[in-house]
N, C-alpha and C positions, 0 to 999 in steps of 0.2 A: 396633650399640651393645650392650654387655652390660647387660641390665636388672638392677637390684638387686632381688632377690626379697623378697617381703613378710616371710618368716621367715628371711631370710639371716643376720641377726645371731645368732639363737639356734642356727642350724645351724653356723655358723662357730665359735661358742663351744664347741659339742660337739666339733667337729673338733680343737680345741686342748686338749681335756680328756684326762685319763689313761685314760678309759674307751674301749672299742671304740665306734665310732659307726656307725650304720646309717641310710642315707637311702633311704626307700621312696617309690615313686611310679609311676604308669603310664608306659608307653613314651613317649618323646619329650617329656617335660615339662621337661627341662633338668637332670636329675641329674648327668650327666657334665660338662655345661658348667659347672655350679656347682662341682663338685669340682675341675675344671681351674682355675677362677678362684681357688679357695683355694690350690691348688698353686703358681700363679703368684705369689702373695703371699709365698711362702717358698722362693725358688729355692735358698737356701743349704742346705736340708734334703736329706737323702739319700732320694730318693723311689724307690719300686718300684711300678710300675703294672701291674696284672694285669687280665685280662678273661676271665670264664668262658665267653664265647661263642667264645673261641679254643680249639680242640680240644686242641692240643698242651699248653697250660697246664693245661687241665682234667684231661687224662690224667696229667700229672705229679702233681697234687694227689690224684687218685684212687689213685695209687700211693704215697700218704703221703709225698710229697716236697716239701711246702710249705716246710719249713725250708731244705732244700737249694736250692730255687728262689729263696728270698729271699736267701740268701748269694751265690748265683750272680749274681743281678740287682743286688744291692747292692754286690757286689765287696768284701765284707768280712764277718768274723764278726759275729754279733749280740751286742752288748754295750751296757751303759749309757753307755760312753764314746763309742760311735759309733752313735747311734740310727738306726733305720730307720723311715720313714713309708711305710705300705703302703696303696694305694688299690686296691680290688678291685671291678670292675664286674660286674653281673649275677651277684652272689654266690649267689643262690638256685638257680642252675643246676648247682651243684656241692655237694651235701649233705656230701660227704666233707671239705669245707673247714672246717666248723664245729668239729668236734672237735679238729682240728689247731690252729686258732686258739686254742681254749680252753687247750690244753696249753702253747702258747707264751706266752699272756697270763699264765697262772698261774706259769710259770717265772720270768718277769721282772717280776712284779707289784711295784709300788712303786718301779720304776725307769723311766727314760725310754727304755729300750732299743727298745721297739716301740710304734707307734701304728697301729691298723687303722681304715680308713674303708671301709665296705662300702656299695655301692649296689645296688638291685635293683628290678625291676618285678613281683616275685612276693611278695605279702604273706605267704602261708602259710608258706613255708620260713623266711623271715627272722623272722617272728613266733614260730615254734616255736623258732628259734635263741635268741631273747631269753628265751622262757619256760622253755626246758629246758636246752639246752647251755650257754648263756652267761648264765643268770640272775644278776643282780647285777653283771654285767661290761659291759653294753651299754646305750647310749642310742639310742632309736628316734626318728627324725624323719621327717616327710612333706614331699614336694614335689609340688605339684599343678599343674594348668593355671594360666595367667596369670589373675589376678583383674582387676577393672576398673582398679585403680591401675597394675598392671604393664602392662596393655594400653595404657593412656594413655601411660605412659613410653616404650613401644616406638614408638608412633605419633608422639609429639612429640620423640623422641630426647633425653629428659632424665629423670633420676632425681630423685625428691623424698623422699629419706631424711629421716626425722624429722617428716614431716607427720602429725598425729594421725589416728587412724582412729576413725570414729564407732562402728563395731561394737566395737572394743577398749574404747572408753570406756564404752559402755552396759553391758558385762559387768562393769565395775569400779566404776562410779559411779552413784549414784541422783540426782545433781544435774542437774535438767532445764536450768537456765541454762547449765551447763558443756557439756552435750550440744548445746544450740542454738548455742553459740559455735563448736563444732567444725563443725557443719553450715554456719554462715555462712562459715567459712574455705574451704569447698569450693565455694561459689557461683560463683566465677570460672571454674571448670572444668565448670560444669553442662552446657553444650551438647556439648563433646567427650566427656564421660562418658556422656551419653545416647546418643551415636553409637556408642561402644564397647559399651554395653549391648545395643543393637539388633544389633550385629554378633555378639556372643557368644551371643545367643539362637539364631542359625542356625549359626554356625561354631565355637562353643566357644572354648577358650582355649589350644589347643596353639600354642606360639611360632611354629613354621614355617608353620602355617596363617595366622596373623595377619600374617606377613611376606609372604605371597603375596597379590597385589592382585586378580587376576582370578578370577571364579567357576569357570571350567573348571579352572584350576590348583588351586584349593582342593578341588574335587571329586576330581580325580585324586590329590591328596595323601592325602585321606581314604580313597580306595579302596585305595591302596598301604599305608596305615597298617593297615587292616583285614586285608589279605592278609598283611602281615608278621606281625601279631599271631597270625593263625591258623597260619601256617607255622612261625614261630620259637618262639612261646610255647605254643600249644595242642598242636601236633603233638608236642612233647617230652613231653607228659603221656601215659604208657603206657596209661592206662585210657580215653582218648578215642579211640574206634574209628571214629567217623563225623564228620568235619569238616563235612560238609554239614548234618547234623542240628544240630550245634553252632551253625553260622551261622544256620540257620532259627530256633533258639531265641533267638538274639540279636535277630533281626528281630521276633519276637513280643513279647519283653520290651521292646524299644524302643517298640512301640506302646502298651505298658501302663506306661511310666515315670511315676512319681508316683502310681500307683494301688495300692490294696490288692491283694496278690498273689492270683491265682486259679489255683491249680495245675491244677484239673480242665480248665479251658478250654485251658491250654497243652498239657497231656498229650493232649487230644483233637485239637488242631490239629497236633501233631507226630507223633502215632501212636506214642509211645514209652511206656515204663513210668514210674511215679512215681519209682522209684529212679534211673533214668537221668536224668530231669529234675533231681532233687536233686543228683546227682553233677556234672552238667555246669554247673548254676547255681553250685555251690560253687566250681568252677574259674573261672568268670566272676568271682566275687567275689575269689578268691584272687589273680587276676592284676590286680586293682585297676581293672577296667573297670566293675564293677557294685557297688552297695552296697544294703543294706536298712536301713530304719528300723523299729524295733519299737515297739509301743504303750507310752506312758508310763502307768504304773500309779499312782504317787504315793499319796495318801491317799484316793482316791476309792473308794467302796463300790459305785458304779454298775457295771452290766455294760458292759464295754468290748470293742470289736473286738480280737481277739487276733492276727490275721494281720499280717505286716509289709507295709510299702510298699517297692517296689523301684524302683531308679533306674539306668539306664545313665548313668554320671557325666559323659560328655562330650557336650555338645550338638551338636558337629560330627559325631560318630559317629552320634548320633541322626538328624541330617539325612541322612546317607548311608544309613542302614538304612531310613529311611522315604521317602526320595526327595523331601524337601521342602527347597528351598534359597532360598526367598523368604519374607520376613516376612509380607507380605500374604496369601500362600497359607496360611501357618501359622495366621494369625489366623482365616481362613475355616474351617479344619478344626476349630477349637475346642480344639486341642491346645496353643495358645500358653501357656495357664495352667500346664501341667505343665512346659513348657520354662522358664518364668519361675521356677517353684518350684525346678527343678533348678539354675538359676543362683544363686538365693538360698541354697540349701543349700550350694553350693560356697563362696560368699563367707563365710558364717557359719563353715564348717569351717576355712577358711584363717585366719580371725581366731582361732579356738580353737587352731590349731596354734602360734600365737605365745605362748600362755599355758601355762606348765608345770603349772598346776593341772588336775587330772583333770576331764574333762567328757564328756558323752555327748549325742547328739541323738536325739530320739524324735518320734513324732507322737501325737495324742490324738484318739480318736473313741469316742463312746458308742454303744450299740446303737440309740439314737434319732437317730443321724446328726448329733450335735453334734460338730464337728471343729475342731481347731486343727492347722494344717499342720505346724509344727515346734516342738518343745519342747526347749530346751537345759537340761540339768541340770548345774549347776556348784555343788556344795555350798558353802554351805548354801542357795543360791538356785536358783530355777527361772525360766526366761525363755521365755514362750510367744510364738510369731510366727504371725500370719496373713499369707499371701502372695497377692496378687492382681495380675493384669496391668492391671486397670482404673485409670483416673486418678480414679475416684470411690470414696468410701467405700461399702461394702456393709453396711447395717444388720444383716443376718443374721450376717455374719462378726464384726462388732463385738460382737454379743450372745454369740457363741460364746467370744470372748476373755473377756468378763465372766463367763460361766458357769465358765470355767476358773479365773479369779481367785477366784471365790467358793469353788470346790472345793479349791484349793491355796493354803494360807496362805503358803507359801514363795515364791510369785510376787507380787512387789511391784506390777508393772504389766505390761500387755500391749503388744506391738509389732505394728504394722500396716505391712507393706512393700507399697508400691504405686507407681503412676506419678503420684501427685498431689503435694500440697504438704506441707511440714513443719507439724505441729500437735500440741500437747500438750492432750489433753482430760482435765482433772483430775477431772471428774465420773465419767467412765467408767474412768479410770486407764489410758488407752490413748495411746501415743505413735505418731503417724502419721509414717512415715519415707519420704521420696522414695527410690526405688530407686537412682537414680544417686549419691545421697549416701553410699551404703555404700562407694563406692570412695574 
C-alpha cells in the first residue's frame, strides 16, 4: 500500500506550482516513490524522467546538453504549447545541472513550458542551488522517515488523511480544550501507536525497515543501507580520503547522540585533526544523516552553554552503529532517553515541515545545568519542550520548564513529552503530553 505522507499535500501543491520544486531527504525515505505517485496522477502530461546516478545522463548534462536531452526524451521542441514536466532524481550529484536549469527557467518564465521537480539526498548542493543559482525560483521541501502516523498507516494498511495532528494544533492554538479534544480523538489508536513508538526507538522509520518483519532482516537492511551510503554518497566526495575513519566517526557520534558536542574527545578517539573532524562531520550533515541543534539565546542574559547538540537522525542507523537491537537492552544502557529525544525531535520537525511559516529548533542550557531539551522558535512565539522516557513527571524537569517560561515572555506555556497521561497544569503552565498522542 502507498502510504499518504504527512506533508504530501504541501509537496504536491509545490509540484503543481510554476516554481522549480526541490524535495530533500535522506536516502530511502521515499522521495522517488512520492514523485512517482505524483507522476501517476497526471499521465496525460509529457514527462521526462532523469536520474543523476545514471552516468550517461550525467555526462550529457556535464557537456551542457540538458536542453538537447529534454528535447530528445520529450520528442518535441520546448514550447508553452507543449509543456514538459521534468523529474530529476539525485540532482545534487550533478552540479552542472543547476545553471542550465536556471537558463531554461528564465527563458520560459511566466509560461507553462517547463516544470522541474528535483529530488536529492544531499542537502548541501541543493540548498546552495536555492540560495545562489536559483534564488527566488525554487521551493524547498523535506521528506523524512515515517512518523508514528505513517508507520501506523503502513501497519494497518489504511490512510487517515484529514485526522488532526496534536503537534500541528499546539503550534497554532492556545486553546487547551481544543487540544484535549484532539487528544481524545487519538485514544482509540493508543495501543497500536504505543507499539509503533517502541518499534521506532530501535528501528527508526525507514519504510523498507518497517515493512521487514524479522530482526535479522532488519539488521541486514540497515547494514546494506550504511554500506550503500558510504560507497555511493560519501565516496563521491573528493575530499573524503578515508572511509574507515568516516565510519568510525559515525560510530562515535552515534554514542553521543543527543549530547552536547565534545570535539576533543572525538578527535582523541579518532586520532585525527580538528579540521578533518569538522570537514567529515560537515559532510555527515550535508548528506542529511546528522543534524545539530544550537543553543537558544532569546532574551536571557545568563551565561548559556554555547556548543551544539548533535544527532544521528535515524534511530535504526543508531541501533546498527551501536549494536543494540532490543528495547530492554537499550533501557539498561541508559541511552533510551536520547533515543526517545531523537524520536520526538523528528516528530516535531515533521510537523513543522507542514507549516510554511519559518521556524527553527534549538535547545536551552545555562551554565548552571538548567536545561530544556527542545525549543521551537516560530515567530512571534516560542515553544519549550522537555522530553523524558519515564511515565512519571520529573519535578526537576518541570522546574526547568518554569525557569524558561520566566526568562522568555514569548513562551506562553511549556510542554512535557513523556510516557504518562495527558494533563494540563494551569499553575505551572505546563501541558503534559503522552508521547504516543503526538502521532
